[in-house]
N, C-alpha and C positions, 0 to 999 in steps of 0.2 A: 554443476546445478544439481540440487536434490529437493525433493520434496519434503516438507515437514514431516517429522516422524515423532513417535512417542519417546525416543531417546534424546531429543533436543535438550541441551544442557544449560542454556544462558537465561538469565532473567527475561530478556526480550523474547526469546524463543518460547518460554513457557507462557508468557503473557499472550503472544499471538496465537500459539496453540490452543489455548483455553478458548479463545474467541472463535478460532475456526472450527473446533469441534462442534460449536453449537450453531455454525453459519451454514447457509446453503453452500453447495458445490461451486456455484458461480462466484464465491468469495474466495476460492481456493488461493493459497500463497506458494510461492517457490523460493526458497531460501537461496539466493545466488552466491552469497559470501558472508563470512562471518569472522570476526576477530575480536580482540580484547575491546569490550565496550561498544562494538558496533555490529550492525547487520545490514545487509543490502537484501531487500525482499521484493519480489515481483508479485503485485497483486491484480487479480482479474484477467489473468492470461486466457486467451480464447475467447474474451468478450467480443461481441460483434463490432463495438466501437474502438475498443483498443484497451491497453494495459498501463499501470503505471509502475515504475520501479522506485522504491524509498530508500533512503539511507537513514537508518535510526541509530543515533549516537545517544548512550547513555552517559551523562554528565556526572561529575564528582558528587553533586548534591542530589542525585537520583532523578532529576529531571530528563526528559527525552527530547533530543532535538530531532524534529521531523523535517526531512529534506527531500526533494525530488531529485533523484539520480537520473532517472530517463523517463520519458514519455514515449510510448510505442502505439501510435494510432494504427488502427486496421487500414487496409488498402481503401482508398478514397475519402478517408476521414483525415481533418486537420484538427488540431487543438490550440487551446488558449489557457494558460495558467492564470487562474482567478485568485488563487491564494497559494503562496509558495511555502507555507509551514514556518517553522521556527521552533523555540523552545516551548513545548507543550501547546503548540499552535496547529491550527487545521490546515490541510491541504485540499484545495478544490482545482479540478481541471475539467473544462468544458470540451467535449469532443463535438465537431460539426461535420456534417455531410450533406450539402444542400440545405434543405428545410429541416433535416433531422437533427436533434441534438441529444446529448447523452452527458450527465455529469458524474464525475468521479469525486468522493469525499472522503477523507480519512483524518482520523486523529489518534495517535497512540500516546498515551500518558500512563504513568505509574497506576497499575491497577485496572487499566480500561484500555481496550482496542476496539475502534469503531471504524469499520470500513464500509463503504457504500460503492458497490460497482456500478458502471454506467448502465442505465436503462435507456434504451433508443426510444425516443418520442417523436 
């Protein structure tokens, strides 16, 4: 497991890195695995509600398949997958702890990475 660094060398890493450089620390990402045309990245690690691990596959036509690899709720929290992603499609996960809720939302497409870590309400 390694944190993103300025030496990341794939298209997806560069795309995610550019977004993370402008994002607050709560949006930190950890690159867990990388191979030809794919990356497995954990977003929102340390969040009070939980984190989401994505598998991002770059397809031959340049599109990106967004898929949930794992959801890691914090102790006492449960989760429901509202949108499971797909080719250039949004992922949404709702975390719940009693009356408290928090929503994770992400979309990675060529030229844009949009990550919203859960905010407990």
